[in-house]
N, C-alpha and C positions, 0 to 999 in steps of 0.2 A: 542468546535469544534467537528464536526462530525467524525465518525470512518470510514474514507475513505482514501485509499492509494492515494497519489497525483501523483504517476507515473503509476500505473496500473489500478486504479479505483476500486480495490477490496473494498467491503463494507459488512455490516452486512447482513447475510442471516437468514431466519427463517426456523424452522423445528419443529419436535416433539420429546419430550422425550417419549420413549416407555417403559412401565414397564413390569415386567414379565407376568402380567395378560393382557398385550396388551392395557392398558389404555394409551391414548395419551394426553399429555399436551404440550402447545406451549413452545418453547425455542428459543434462539438466538445463532447463530454461529458467533463469533466475529473474525475479521481478526487479525493476529499477527502483530500489528503496533509498530513502533519504531520512535521516534522523533530524528533526527540526523542532524548535521550540516556538510555541505560539502564545500570544497574550490574549486572554479572554476577558474583555472589559466587564461583562455582566457579573462574573465571579471575582474580578480583580485579582487574577492569578495567572501564572504561566503554566503551560502544559507541554511536555515533551512527547512527541508522537513519532513513530516510525511509519512513514507513509510512502506510497509510490508517487512517481512524478505526475501521473494523471490525477491523483488525489490532490496534489499541490495546485494543479490548474483549477480543479473544482473549488478548492478553498479560496483561491484568488477570485473566482467568479461569484460564488454565493456567500462566502464568509465562513469563518471557522465555527461559529455557533450553529449555523444551519447545517453545516457538514457533519458536525458531531451529533446533532439531533437525528439526522438521517441515518448515521452509522448505528446509533443506539436502537433505532426502530428496526433495523435490519439484523441486529444482534451481533455486530462486529466489535462494538465498543461497550465496555461495562461501566 
């Protein structure tokens, strides 16, 4: 499965490793992803999501239902 957050759409970015002599080689910046299971009381079921750590903080703040609704509006969650 790809390394993309299902709520925010964060994904792998590319950049350069820069040595002391300023030689540049390609590298990847990976998102901080977590696979977590959430209980949705409105639907009375569990959902497993692959989310970033910042998404987890958002879910703790506004709730899983509001976060999923926001993600659906932005087109990240189907």
